[in-house]
N, C-alpha and C positions, 0 to 999 in steps of 0.2 A: 695286452696288458690292460688297456682301457676296458675291455670286455670283462676281464676277471674282476676288476675293481667295481664295475657296475653290478655284476652278479653278487659280489661280496656285500655291497651296500644294500641290495634288496634283502639279503639274509639278515644283515644287521638291523634293518628297519623292522623286519618281522620280530626279531628277538626283543628289540626296544619297545615295540608296540605291546608285546605280551607282558613285559616287565614294567612298563610305564616309564621308561627312561626317555623323557621328551627331548632333552638336549641332544642325546645320541641319535634319536630318530631324525631330528631336523638336520643335523650335520650329515648323517648318512644320506638323507634324501637330497640335499643340495649337491654333495659330491657325486652321487649316482646320477642325478639329472645332468650334471656337467659331462660325465663320461658318456651318457646316452647321446648328448648333443655332439660330442666329439666323434663318436662312432658313426653318426648320421653323415657327418661331413667327410670323414676319412675312410670309412669302411662300409659304403652303401651296399656292397654285395653281401657282407655278413648280416646286415640288418634285413636284407631281403630273405636270406636263408632262415633267419630266426622267425620271420613272418610265416614262411612255409611250414615251420615246425610248430606253428600256433603259439609262438612266444614273441610276437611282434609288439609294436609300441602300444597298441590298444590294450592288450592283456597287461602289460607292465603298468600302464596308466590306471587301469581299473584296480590292479593289485595294490598300488600305492594309495589309492583312494580308500580302499577297504581297510588297509593297515592304519591309515590316519584316523578313521572312525574308531577302530579298535583301541588306538592310543588314547583318543579323547575319552573313551569310556573308562579307561584305567586312571586318567588324571583327575585331580580334584579342582583343576582350574575352571572347568565348565560344569555348571549345574545341570539339572534335567532340561531346563529351557535352552541353555546354551548348546547342550548336546543335540537336542531336537533340531535346533536351528542349523547346526553344523551338518547333521544328517540330511536335512532338507537341501542345504547347499550342495552337498555331494551328489544327492539324487538328481538335482536339477542339472548339475554339471555333466553327469553321466548321460542323462536323457538328452541334453543339448548336443553332446558329442555324437551320440548315436543318430540324432536327427540330422546333424551336419553330414555325417558319413552317408546316410541314406539319400540326402538331397544331392550330394556330390555324385554319388553313383548313378542316380536317376538322370541327372543332367548329362553325364558322360554317355550313358546308354542311349539316351534320346538323340544325342548329337552324333552318334555313330550311324551314318547314313548307309543305305543299301549298297552304295558304291562309293569309291573314292576315285578322284580323277586328277589328271594334269593335262594342261593344254586342251581342255574341253570346256566349252562355255556353258556353265550351268548356273549362271547368275540369276536367272529368272526364278530359281527355287527360293530366293529370299532367305538365304542362310544367314543367321545372326552371328554376332561375335560371341566367343566363348567368355566365361567369367575370368576376371583377372587371376593370375596364378596365385597371388597372395591369399585368395579366398579358397582355392581348391588344392593347391600343392602343399607339400611339407606338413602333412598331418602330424607326424611325429614331433616336429619342432613346436607345432602349435600346442600340442598336449603338454610338452615340457614347459611351455610358458604358463599354462594353467597350473601345473604342479608347483612352479616357482612362486606363483601368487599365494597358493595355499600354504606352502612351507614358510614363506616370509611372514604370513599372518600368524602361523603357529609359533614361530620364533618370538614375535612381538608379544603374543599371549603368555608365553613362558617367562619372558623377562618382566612383563608388567603385572602378570596375574589376572589380566582382563580377557575374558573369553571372546569379547566382541572383535578382537583383532583377527582371530582365526576365522570367525564367521564372515567378517568383512573380506578377508582374502578369498574365501570360497565364493562369496557373492560376486566379487569382482571377476573371478574366473568364469563363473556361470553366466554373468552378464556379457562378458566378451564373447563367449561361445554363442550366446543367443544373438548378439549383433552380427556375428559372422553368418549365422543361419539366415537371418532376415535379409542380409545383403545378397544372399544367393537366390532369394525368392524371385526377383524379376528375371534372372537368367533361367530359372526353372520354368517360368511361364513362357519365355521365348523358346526354350527347348521343346516344350510340349506342343508348340505351334509349328515346329519344323515338319516338312513334308515326310510322309511315310514312304515305304518302299515302292508302292504303285506309282505315286506321283514322281518320285525320283527316276524310276525306270522309264516312265513316259517322257520325261524331259531328255533323258539320255537318248531315247529312240528318236526324238525330234532332231537332236544334233546328228545322229548317225544317218538319218534320212536326208539331211541337208548336205553332209560331207561325203557320204557314200564310200567308205573305205573298201578297197578291194582285196587287201592283204592284211592278215592278222598274224602277229608274233605272239604266241601263247605260251605262258610259263607258270609253273607252280613249283615251289621249293622253299627251302630254308634260307635264312639270311646269308649263311655261308656259301650257298650255291648260287647267289645272285649273279656271279660272274658268268654263269652259263647263258643267261639272257642278255647281259650287258654287252658281251662280245659281238652280238648280232645287231645292236641298235644302229650303228653307223651304216652297215650294209643295207638295212631295211629303210633307213632314212633316205638313202640315195636312190631308192626305187622311183620309177616314173609315175607309178600309180599311187593313189592315196592309201596310207597304211595306218594301222592301229595296233597298239600293244595291249594285250589283255593279261593281267596278273591275277592270281587267285589268293594271294596272302597280302595283308595290309603292310606287313613289315618290309616287303620288297620295295614299296614306294620310297621308304626312308633311305635305301642304299642304291637306288637306281641311277642317280646322277643326272646331270642336265642332258636333255634331249629335245629336239624339235618335234618328236613324234607325239601324237595324242596317246595318253596312257589311261586305261580304264581298269580299275581294280574291282573285281566282283567276287567276293569271298563265297557267297552262297550259291549252290548249284541251281536251285530253283530260280533265283534271280537271273542267273546266266541264261537259263532257258527262256526268260522273258525279254532278253535283250535282242533287239532287231538287228540281226547280222545278215539280212537277206542280200545285201550288196557284196558281201565278202565272197571271193572266189577261191582264194588260196589261204590255208592256215598252216603256219610254220611252227614246229615244235622242237625246241632245243634239247629237251630231255624226255625220257620215258618215265612218266609218273602216273599214278592212279587217276589223278584228276583230269588227265587228258581226255578221258572218256566222256566228260561232260561237254566237250566241244566236238569230239569225234562223232557224236550222234547226229550232228547236223549234216544232212545229205547234200546240201547245195554247195558245199565246199569241196575243194581238192585238198586232202590232208597230206602234209609232207613232214617227214622226220629229218631234221637238220643235224641233230647232235650238237656237241660242243667241243669238237676236236676229232682229228683222225688218230685212231689208236688201235693197237692190236689186242687190247683187253677183251676178255670174253663179253663184257657188257656192250662192246661195240657192235656185236651181232646178236642183240637180244631178240628172241623169237617174237616178242611183242611188236617188233617193227613191221610185221606183216599186216597189221591193222591199217597202216597208212596207204594212201594211194600211190605215193612215191617215197623213195628213200634217196636223199641227196648225200653224196659222198665227195671227198676232195678229189680223188684220182682213181686210176684203174685198180690200185691196191684195195680200196674200199669195196669195189665191185666184186673182186675175186674173193674177199673175205666172206661175203654173203653167199657166194656160190659154194665155197668149201664148207661153210657152216650148215648149209641146207636147212635153214629155219623157216622156209616158206616164202621168202621174198624173191620174186621173179626178176630175172635180169632186165626185162623190159621196163620194170618199174624203178630202176636205179638210174640216177642222173649224176654225172660228174660235173661239179661246179667249182672245184678248187677251194681255196681258203681265203675269202675276202679280207680276213683280219691280217693276212701276211703281206698284203700289197705294199705296205710301207716299211717292211723289215729290211734293214741294210744287208746287202749280199756281199760276201767276200769276193774280191776280184784279184786275180793274180796271186803271187806269193805274199803271204802275210809277213809283215815286218814286226817281230816280237818287240814289245816295249820292255822297260826295265822290270816291270811287274806284270807278266801276263795274267789275265783274269780267267779263273775257272769258276763256272756257275754250277753249283750243286743244287738241283731242283727235284727232289724225290716226290713221288706221288703219295697219297695218303693210304691208310691201311685198309680202306674199303669196308664193306658191310659184313664180310665173312673173313674167316681165317685161312682163306685160300693161299697156298704158298706162292711166292714170287710176286706178290702185289706191290709191296714197298720194300726198298732197300734200307729204309731208315732204321728199323729195329735190328736187322742182322748185320749190316755192313756200314751204315752211315757214319758211325763214330770212328771206325777204323779208316774209312776213306778220307774224311775230313782231317783226321790226325796225320795221315800220310802227306796230305797236301800242305798242311801247316808246317810239318817238320822236314820238308824236302830239302835237298842239298842246295838247290837254287830257289830263290824266293818267288812265290806267286801270290796273287791276291785272290781270296776266296769270297765269292758271293753265295750265301746260303739262303735260298728262297723255298721254304716248305709249302706244301699244298695248303690252301685255306682251311681244309677240314682235318688237318693233321691232329691226332690225339682226340678227335671227337668221339671215337668208339673205343680205342685201345689205350689203356694206361701205359702199356709198354712203349707205344709210339710216342706218347706225350713225354715220357721220361727220357727216351732217346733224344728227342728234340731238345729238351732242356740241357742234356749233357753236351750236345753239339754246340749249343749257344755258349755254355760255360767254356768249352775249348776255345772257341773263337774269341771270346772276351779275354781269356788269359793270353792268347797269342798276340792280340792287339796291345796288351799291356807290355809284353816283352819287346815288341817292335818299337813302341813309343819311346822306350828307354834305350834303344840301341842305335847304331849308326844308320840304319835304313831310314829312320825318321828325320834325318838331317835334311834341311832345305835352305835355300838362299832367302835373303830378305825379300826379294822380288816375288818368289814363289809363295812365301808366307803372306805377303800383302795381298796377292791375287786370291789366295784361298780365303783370307779373311773377308775380302770384298764379296766373294761369291757366297760365303756363309751368311753375311749380312743381307745380301740380296735374297737368298733362300728364306731367311727368317721373315723378311718383309713380304715376300710372295706367299708364305704360309699364312701370315695374318690376313692378306688380301683374299686368299682362297677361303679362309674361315669366315671372313666378312661376307664374301659372295655366297657361301653356303648358307649363312644366316639369312641373307636376303631371299634366297631361294626357298628355304625351309621355314623361315620366320619362326623363331623359337617360341614367341608368345602366342603363335597360332596353333590350333588343333587341326586334325585332319579335315574337318568340315570347312574350316576357313580356308585352308590351302586349296581344297577342291573349288571353293567359290572364287578365290582370287587368282588362281593360275588358269585363267580362261584361254589364253593364247600364248604361244611361245614368244619369247623376246629374243629376236636375232642378235641384238647388241649384247645381251647378257650371255648368250651362248658363245658368241665370238670372244667375249672377254674371258669366259671360263676356259676356252681352248688355249688362248694366249697365255693365261696364268699357269695352266698345267704344263704347257710346253716350256715356258720360262723356268718353272720350278725344277723340272727335270734337268735342264741345262745347268742351272745353278747348283743343283745337288751334285751333279757329276764333277763340276769344277771344285766345289767346296771340300769334298772328301780327299784326303791325301791318297796318292796312287798306291801306297803300301797297305792301306787300311782294309782289313777284312770287314765284310758287312753281313748282318743278319737282316733280311728283308721279309717282314711278316705282314705288313699292311698292304693297302692297294697301291702305294707308291713307294719306290719306282715300280712301274708296271713290268710285267713279265717281258714284254717286247723291248722295253728300254734296257732290261737286263741282257737280252739277246745281243743288242747292239754293243754293249760293253764287253761281253764275254768273248774270249778266244777259244774256249772249249766248254762243252756242256757234259756233265755227268748226271744221268737221270735214269728213270725206270721206264718200263713199257707204259707209255702214256702219251697223250696228245702233245705234251710239252716237247718231247723229243721229235715227234713228227713236225711240229711247227718250227723247231730249231733247224731242221734240215733245210728249210727255205733259205737260211743264211749261208749254206754251203760250208760252214765251219766244221771242224772235227768234233765228234761227240763220242761218248762211251756209255754203255749200258751195263747193268749189274745182273749177273745170272744168280739171283738169290734162291732160285728153285733147284740149282745144281743140275741143270739139264745137260751141261757140256756144250762146247762151242758149236758143234755141227747141228745138234738138235735145236739149240737155242736159235740159231740163225734160220733153221728150217721153219720153226713155229712162228717167229716174229719177223715180219717184213722189215721193220725199222732197224733190225740188227744187222742187216746185210751190208750196210756201209758204215757200221759203227765199231769201235773198239770194245772189247769185252773185259769186264772185271769179274772176279769171283768174290764171294762173301768175305774172304780174307784180305781183300783190297789188292790182290796180286794183279799187276798190270799198271798200277798208278805211276810207277817209275818211268815206264815207257811213255805214258801220256805226257809226263813232265818233260821228257827229252824232246818229244816232237813239238812241244810248245816253243822251245827255244831253237829248234832246228826244223823248219817246215819241210825240208827235204825228206825227213823221215815219215812224212804223212803219206802212206801208200794207198789210202782209201779215198783220195781226192776225186778221182774219176768215178769211183763207185757212188759217191754222194751226188754227183751231177746226174747220174742215171736214175738213182733212187728218188731224187727230188721230183722229177716229172712223174714217176710211177706212183708215188704217194700223194702228191699235191696237184698233179695235173700240169699242163703246159703253162709257161709264164705269159704267153700271148695267145688269146687276149687276156687281159687282167681278170682275176677271179671276181672282182666286183661287177665287171661287165657280164661275165658268164652267169653269175647269180641273178642279176637283173633280167637277163634274157630267159633264164629258166622260169622265173616267176611269171613273166609276160606270157610265155608259151603255155604254162599250166593254167593261167587265168583264162586264156582263150579257149583251152580245152574245156574248162569248167563251164564257161558261158555256153559253149556249143552243147554240152551235155544237158544243161538246163533247158535250152531251147528245144532240144530233141524230146525231152521228157514232156514239155508242154504240148508238142505236136503229137506225140505218141505215148499217152499216159499208160502206165502199167496197171491193168485192172487186177482186182483182188484175186480172181481165179488164175490169171496168168502168173501172178506172183507166187501163189500157192503151188502151182505146177512147177515153177522154177525151183522153189525150195525142195520139192519132192525129188527132183532130178539130181540135185547136188550130191556129189560123192558117188553116183552110180557109174559103173563102167560104161563107157561109150557115150557119156553125157555130151551134148553139143558144145562146141567151143564157146567160151565166154561164160560158161556155167560151171567152171571148176577153178582151181587155184585159189583166188581170193574170195570166191563166193560172190562176185559182182556180175551184173549183167552188162556186157559191153555194148553200149548204145551207139558207139562210134565205130566206123570201119577201121 
């Protein structure tokens, strides 16, 4: 509505300027500016899209200025001198605004350092403070203030017949713009004195040479995929050797979360080549992405593909994996997947480490005692990058499955947690997600009005207290986040000021998040269905609440198997039970549903009668096959694997120093690769085996 009014006011101003209707022009300008301000506050996404369409605040500002001059030319209030003065004022205002935009952009670019960092001491670079936000932010609102000054001056001129009012209004706007530009000059000077890439990288290398990290966790990806690296932070932080996180996109720093690990963001590949990583012996990669090659080129490291979960997806055995020195999998199932896929990864290069992330997942012991509202977690995967059938159940079966759960004879509670990337590529998946959310909202409204929502005064008081506690913890978490991210600071200041991890701050964050999850669990009524789209509650907290999981072929199902609770998979590709279980390891101990949601009734019955759960023994067997043995813990196995590979990497480097490969020998080696009868060590991965 506000957008339509704003657009209508612009059209009205144009017509009024042509016809010389000064009063209509001023009224339309004031109303349009008000709508513009309202949209900036309530619809920032819309304003951003208008900017991408080259219809942003700058164009609207310039259009209103031109229309004002056109109106003044049509009116008899201003004579030639007054019109010339008004034109001068408009030109000064436009020039000042352009100069302000240029200065602001130059400061921002100069303050964008070659790297961004957390928990790395770069204070010697002498990074200055950023300009106050009131000087650089909200350009649209600032231009609206200039327009308001001009329109008020125009109104006064129309009422009094004195052209000096409109000239004064324009002069005031131009003067305010000039003052803003002059206020930015000292910050521009400071920005121009900031160190360049060479000096920044030299200081980074000084820190690296002092701390000597031996393990690197390397990641590149979108904001939505940040969970892929976040899941490994705790395990890497627990390593005995010094470690470093390298990110390739600046936006990842914003969503990384508190960590004691030093974090270095190096967006430019050339800058990464000039970072001294000579002490690093092991590089860990949670995802197969193109930018991995920028670190894979370093020969002094042992490169390991970690992945971000155990899954039967085709992407889980990507042929790209053969570029790594080793591939680490959770259990024997992961090893067999690579053997069956025959993508060039040798069995000797596969190491089973378990899933460190699952060490804290609650395991079902003995017969489950169903509560009054057993919890079913529906956690479908996303649609993927292609239209390959069987990727997600969301579009084909999600709505029917959730509908069956909501309308079952005996009441259950549904937790719906879609993949963070759901709807990113497919409008159909996004629409299916929205329909499921609508179903759950409607079901909650019906339950709230029915007998299932009845509770005692004591229960109501307990929930109210927990809800209050959750609200307070939410505020404290937001305050802590503000302390960590410092909203008034830019990336350069955060790099300067987060020189060392604060153990007390990290402990406070852990306690707040743990308390929030506990309060959230108590605050919500046991009958309330939930849609969980954000980072909290976490997936593993959802595991602890769930009595049953319904999911797709993804790492979510494999991780849930660690709880030993029943789960179901959806055969969206229509393979049939025998073929589906043959193709997908995770299906061997799971119940199967078809796209029509047939089988949901059986799942609901076993929820209330655990004796019907005939796959309990199969889940125990599958858990070790998929995720490895429970003893020793996965965190311990992961740490041991890093230590062993680091020792191997150190031995390889020492051997290379003792027996350097001469150019002629290297050429001879490359000439023999791929020939029948080539000596051992000169085939397979194309590496020279320098160790026995």
